[in-house]
C-alpha positions in Angstrom: 173.9 -74.4 93.2 171.8 -72.2 90.8 168.6 -73.4 92.4 169.9 -72.4 95.8 170.9 -68.9 94.6 167.5 -68.4 93.0 165.7 -69.5 96.1 167.7 -67.1 98.2 167.0 -64.3 95.8 163.3 -64.9 95.9 163.4 -65.0 99.7 165.3 -61.7 99.8 162.8 -60.1 97.5 159.8 -61.1 99.6 161.7 -60.1 102.8 162.4 -56.7 101.3 158.7 -56.2 100.5 157.8 -57.2 104.0 159.9 -54.3 105.4 158.5 -51.7 103.0 156.5 -49.0 104.9 152.8 -48.5 104.0 152.5 -45.5 101.8 148.7 -45.3 101.8 147.1 -42.4 103.7 144.2 -42.7 106.1 140.8 -42.5 104.6 139.1 -39.1 105.1 135.6 -38.1 104.1 136.1 -34.9 102.0 133.7 -32.4 100.3 132.6 -33.3 96.8 132.2 -29.7 95.5 134.2 -29.0 92.4 134.9 -25.3 92.9 138.5 -24.4 92.1 140.3 -21.3 93.4 143.6 -20.1 92.1 145.7 -17.8 94.2 149.0 -16.3 93.2 152.0 -17.0 95.4 152.6 -13.3 96.2 148.9 -12.9 97.1 149.4 -9.7 99.2 149.9 -7.8 95.9 146.1 -8.2 95.4 145.7 -5.2 97.7 147.8 -3.1 95.4 149.6 -1.2 98.1 153.3 -0.7 97.4 154.1 0.0 101.1 152.4 -3.3 102.1 154.4 -5.1 99.5 157.6 -3.6 100.8 156.8 -4.6 104.4 156.2 -8.2 103.4 159.5 -8.3 101.5 161.3 -6.9 104.5 159.7 -9.5 106.8 160.7 -12.4 104.4 164.3 -11.2 104.4 164.7 -10.3 108.1 162.3 -12.2 110.3 164.2 -14.2 112.9 161.6 -17.0 113.3 161.8 -17.7 109.6 165.6 -17.6 109.8 165.4 -20.2 112.6 163.1 -22.5 110.6 165.4 -22.2 107.5 168.4 -23.2 109.7 166.4 -26.3 110.8 165.9 -27.2 107.1 169.6 -27.1 106.6 170.1 -29.2 109.7 167.6 -31.8 108.5 169.2 -31.9 105.1 172.6 -32.6 106.8 170.9 -35.4 108.8 169.7 -37.0 105.6 173.2 -36.9 104.2 174.5 -38.6 107.4 171.8 -41.3 107.1 172.3 -41.8 103.4 176.0 -42.4 103.9 175.3 -45.6 105.8 174.0 -47.2 102.6 177.4 -46.9 100.9 180.7 -48.6 101.7 183.0 -46.7 104.0 186.7 -46.5 103.1 189.4 -45.5 105.6 193.1 -45.1 105.0 195.5 -45.7 107.8 199.2 -45.9 108.2 201.9 -46.0 110.8 205.4 -46.8 111.7 207.0 -48.3 114.8 210.6 -48.9 115.8 211.4 -50.5 119.2 214.2 -52.1 121.2 213.5 -55.2 123.3 215.4 -55.5 126.6 218.1 -58.0 126.8 217.0 -58.9 130.4 213.6 -59.8 129.0 214.8 -62.1 126.2 218.0 -63.4 127.6 219.7 -62.5 124.4 221.3 -59.6 122.8 219.0 -56.5 122.7 217.0 -56.5 119.5 215.7 -53.5 117.5 212.6 -54.2 115.4 210.7 -52.0 112.9 207.2 -52.2 111.5 205.7 -49.9 108.8 202.2 -50.3 107.5 199.9 -48.5 105.0 196.5 -49.9 104.3 193.0 -49.0 103.1 190.0 -50.6 104.9 186.5 -50.8 103.5 183.4 -51.7 105.4 179.8 -52.1 104.4 176.6 -53.3 106.0 174.5 -55.6 103.9 171.1 -54.1 104.3 169.0 -57.2 103.8 166.2 -56.1 106.2 165.9 -52.5 105.1 167.3 -50.9 108.3 169.5 -48.4 106.5 167.0 -48.0 103.6 164.1 -47.2 105.9 166.3 -45.0 108.1 167.1 -43.0 104.9 163.4 -42.9 103.9 162.5 -41.6 107.3 165.2 -38.9 107.2 164.0 -37.9 103.7 160.4 -37.5 105.0 161.8 -35.5 108.0 163.5 -33.2 105.6 160.3 -32.8 103.5 158.3 -32.1 106.8 160.6 -29.3 107.9 160.6 -27.9 104.4 156.8 -27.9 104.4 156.9 -26.4 107.9 159.1 -23.6 106.6 156.5 -23.0 103.9 153.8 -22.9 106.5 155.8 -20.4 108.6 156.2 -18.2 105.5 152.5 -18.3 105.0 151.8 -17.5 108.6 154.4 -14.7 108.6 153.0 -13.0 105.5 149.4 -13.2 106.8 150.5 -11.8 110.2 152.3 -8.9 108.5 149.4 -8.1 106.3 146.8 -8.4 109.1 149.0 -6.3 111.4 149.2 -3.7 108.8 145.4 -3.7 108.4 145.1 -3.3 112.2 147.5 -0.4 112.1 145.7 1.4 109.3 142.3 0.8 111.1 143.7 2.3 114.3 145.0 5.3 112.3 141.5 5.8 110.8 139.9 5.5 114.2 142.3 8.0 115.7 141.6 10.4 112.9 137.8 10.0 113.5 138.4 10.7 117.2 140.5 13.7 116.6 137.9 15.2 114.1 135.2 14.4 116.7 137.1 16.2 119.4 137.6 19.2 117.1 133.9 19.3 116.4 133.0 19.0 120.0 135.4 21.8 121.0 133.6 24.1 118.6 130.3 22.9 119.9 131.4 23.5 123.5 132.7 27.0 122.7 129.3 27.8 121.1 127.4 26.5 124.2 129.6 28.7 126.5 128.8 31.8 124.4 125.1 30.9 124.5 125.2 30.5 128.2 126.9 33.8 128.7 124.3 35.4 126.4 121.5 33.8 128.5 120.3 31.8 125.6 120.9 28.3 127.1 121.4 26.8 130.6 124.6 25.8 132.4 123.4 22.2 132.1 123.9 22.2 128.3 127.4 23.6 128.8 128.3 20.8 131.2 126.8 18.1 129.0 128.9 19.4 126.2 132.0 19.3 128.3 131.3 15.7 129.3 130.9 14.6 125.7 134.1 16.5 124.8 136.0 14.7 127.6 134.7 11.3 126.6 135.9 11.8 123.0 139.3 13.2 124.2 139.8 10.2 126.5 139.8 7.9 123.5 142.8 9.6 121.9 145.5 8.3 124.4 144.0 4.8 124.0 144.3 4.8 120.3 147.8 6.3 120.4 148.9 3.6 122.8 147.3 0.9 120.6 149.1 2.3 117.5 152.4 2.2 119.3 151.9 -1.4 120.4 150.8 -2.4 116.9 153.9 -0.7 115.4 156.1 -2.5 117.8 154.5 -5.9 117.0 154.9 -5.2 113.3 158.5 -4.2 113.7 159.3 -7.6 115.3 157.7 -9.4 112.4 159.8 -7.3 110.0 162.9 -8.2 111.9 163.9 -4.6 112.6 166.8 -3.8 114.9 166.0 -2.4 118.3 167.4 1.0 117.2 165.1 1.1 114.2 162.2 0.0 116.3 162.8 2.8 118.8 163.5 5.6 116.4 161.5 5.0 113.2 157.8 4.6 112.6 156.2 2.1 110.3 155.6 3.7 106.9 151.9 3.9 105.8 150.3 3.4 102.4 146.6 3.2 101.5 143.9 4.0 104.0 141.7 1.3 105.4 138.8 2.3 103.2 140.9 2.1 100.0 142.4 -1.3 100.7 140.3 -3.8 98.7 141.1 -7.1 97.1 139.8 -8.0 93.7 139.3 -11.7 94.2 136.3 -14.0 93.8 135.6 -16.0 96.9 133.5 -19.1 96.3 130.7 -20.4 98.5 132.5 -23.8 99.0 135.7 -25.6 98.1 136.7 -29.1 96.8 139.1 -31.5 98.3 141.9 -29.9 96.2 142.5 -28.1 99.5 144.6 -31.1 100.5 147.2 -30.2 97.9 147.3 -26.5 98.7 148.2 -26.4 102.4 151.7 -26.9 103.6 150.6 -28.0 107.1 148.7 -31.0 105.7 151.7 -31.9 103.6 153.9 -31.7 106.7 151.5 -33.9 108.7 151.6 -36.4 105.8 155.4 -36.5 105.7 155.6 -37.0 109.5 153.2 -39.9 109.1 155.3 -41.6 106.4 158.5 -41.0 108.5 156.9 -42.7 111.5 155.9 -45.7 109.4 159.5 -46.0 108.0 160.8 -46.0 111.6 158.6 -48.9 112.5 160.4 -51.0 109.9 163.7 -49.7 111.2 162.8 -50.9 114.7 161.6 -54.3 113.3 164.9 -54.8 111.5 166.6 -55.1 114.9 165.0 -58.6 115.3 167.3 -59.8 112.5 171.0 -60.2 112.0 173.2 -57.3 111.0 175.7 -58.5 108.4 178.9 -56.4 107.8 181.6 -57.0 105.3 185.1 -55.7 105.9 188.2 -55.7 103.6 191.7 -54.5 104.1 194.3 -54.0 101.3 197.7 -52.5 101.8 201.4 -53.0 102.4 203.5 -53.8 105.5 207.2 -54.3 106.0 209.8 -54.2 108.7 212.0 -52.1 106.5 210.8 -48.8 105.2 212.8 -49.2 102.0 210.9 -52.3 101.1 207.4 -51.1 102.1 206.2 -50.8 98.5 207.9 -54.0 97.2 205.9 -56.9 95.8 206.5 -59.0 98.9 205.0 -56.4 101.2 201.4 -56.7 100.1 198.7 -57.6 102.7 195.0 -58.1 102.4 192.1 -59.6 104.3 188.4 -60.0 103.9 185.9 -60.7 106.7 182.2 -61.0 107.2 180.6 -60.3 110.6 177.1 -61.2 111.8 175.5 -59.9 114.9 172.1 -60.8 116.1 170.4 -60.2 119.5 169.4 -63.3 121.4 168.1 -61.8 124.6 167.8 -58.1 125.4 165.0 -58.1 128.0 162.4 -57.1 125.5 164.3 -54.0 124.3 163.6 -54.6 120.6 159.9 -55.3 121.2 159.6 -52.1 123.2 161.3 -50.1 120.5 158.9 -51.5 117.9 155.9 -50.7 120.2 157.3 -47.2 120.6 157.5 -46.7 116.9 154.0 -48.0 116.4 152.7 -45.6 119.0 154.4 -42.7 117.3 152.8 -43.8 114.1 149.4 -43.7 115.7 150.1 -40.2 117.0 151.1 -39.2 113.4 147.8 -40.6 112.1 145.8 -38.6 114.6 147.8 -35.5 113.9 147.3 -35.9 110.2 143.5 -36.4 110.6 143.3 -33.4 113.0 145.3 -31.2 110.6 142.8 -32.0 107.8 139.8 -31.3 110.1 141.3 -28.0 111.2 142.0 -27.0 107.6 138.5 -27.5 106.5 137.1 -25.9 109.7 139.3 -22.8 109.1 138.2 -22.7 105.4 134.5 -23.0 106.3 134.8 -20.2 108.9 136.6 -17.9 106.5 134.0 -18.6 103.8 131.1 -17.7 106.1 133.0 -14.6 107.4 133.5 -13.3 103.9 129.8 -13.9 103.0 128.5 -12.1 106.1 131.0 -9.2 106.7 129.9 -7.2 103.6 126.3 -7.2 105.0 127.6 -5.7 108.2 129.5 -3.0 106.3 126.4 -2.1 104.3 124.4 -1.8 107.6 127.1 0.3 109.2 127.2 2.6 106.1 123.4 3.1 106.2 123.6 3.9 109.9 126.5 6.4 109.4 124.6 8.2 106.7 121.4 8.2 108.7 123.1 9.5 111.8 124.7 12.3 109.9 121.2 13.4 108.8 119.9 12.9 112.3 122.7 15.0 113.8 122.0 17.8 111.4 118.2 17.7 112.1 118.7 17.5 115.8 121.0 20.5 115.7 118.4 22.5 113.7 115.6 21.5 116.2 117.8 22.5 119.1 118.8 25.9 117.5 115.1 26.7 116.9 114.1 25.7 120.4 112.0 22.6 119.5 114.2 20.0 121.4 116.7 19.8 124.2 120.4 19.5 123.8 120.3 15.8 124.7 119.0 15.0 121.2 122.1 16.6 119.7 124.4 14.8 122.2 122.8 11.4 121.5 123.2 11.9 117.8 126.8 13.0 118.2 127.6 10.0 120.4 125.8 7.5 118.1 127.6 8.9 115.0 131.0 8.7 116.6 130.5 5.1 117.8 129.1 4.0 114.5 132.0 5.5 112.5 134.5 3.6 114.7 132.4 0.4 114.2 132.4 0.9 110.5 136.2 1.1 110.4 136.4 -2.1 112.5 134.1 -3.8 110.0 136.2 -2.7 107.1 139.3 -4.1 108.8 137.5 -7.3 109.6 136.5 -7.7 106.0 140.1 -7.4 104.9 141.2 -9.8 107.6 138.5 -12.3 106.5 139.8 -12.1 103.0 143.3 -12.8 104.2 142.1 -15.7 106.4 140.5 -17.3 103.3 143.7 -16.9 101.3 145.6 -18.5 104.2 143.1 -21.3 104.6 143.6 -22.5 101.1 147.4 -22.3 101.3 148.1 -18.8 100.0 149.0 -20.0 96.5 151.2 -22.8 97.8 151.1 -26.1 96.0 152.7 -29.4 97.1 155.8 -29.9 95.0 156.3 -33.1 93.1 158.4 -35.7 95.0 
């Protein structure tokens, strides 16, 4: 007897191992650089703008997409609780009473009145020999982890969108201010040209050219005003503001685009530690492990499901005697159910689970590829954008001198008014381009922070 029990135990151990999902991850060729980067979790504070910090806090508290994802986490946690409950015995308590009279015409005897009272507890439990329940719970746990990682990824995306939207807004503000100052300068220039024309010093052509350049500058103001309104509306949605607030209040401003700088060293390359710093990679990993667990759940359908059921209670035809010693009842049963023929349903379900696992592997590999591609692009952008800003600054300074010299030459009759107009136009366009480059530098810094997970680290399981 002991030998039989030991043999059965060994068989069950090996069976359990056979239905354990593979936990190894697909092999991926990763960078070998050893550069390490540490980013604080509230990384937006690097820019040292209290208004920006306040906007991010508002978005984290009120954004509806984040609220939706958080509710999905709660739903997934509840699903795990439902699945985990299958691993434990279920106990139900039932009771009832019945009193009936049997017709005399049916029995041929005097009418009879019978009573039956019952109170019993029933326990049932599935013996999980093949790991169906265990792997279902493991899959549900990985699903919960996946939606939690997805929530972290949504938080990272939300904070970067708020910060970049704020940068866009401050850049548009700066470009509008440049345009308004240019318009003011050209109005003064046009008034001067009109006085010169009336005094016979210059021609009508110079006056009309001045009016054309003034109109060109003025036409940019409505475009920037509309863009600012659109950017404010988009940012309001990210902040989760009510429609009333969106329509009646403007977004508060803090530092100017030229004052917004981040004090953070950005390396030339990164190591494979990036795998531990991005929630989307962790999410893809959890989805893969969940898919592998579901393969074992599907395979378990090939084998018998064994259920144990027990009943313990009291039953009596007389309510007064219901709890007496002679009213005790009990029963114990074991049930076994095994599919013999289901037209290939189980095999199809296993094939489906395997196909889903292949999809999860491809998604995992693609997520890693995208992660390093995004990181590489952000590194290159941060290395090159400063050069563009330097070039733009040189041009702005040179064009200011050029405009001053062109004006002097024109006032002294050495050149036509076209030189002044060309210098004004070039300076205006380069000033706008400089603001755009400053915005792009800030956005590149944010993209780098996002690409390495924004201070997120995979929690210990």
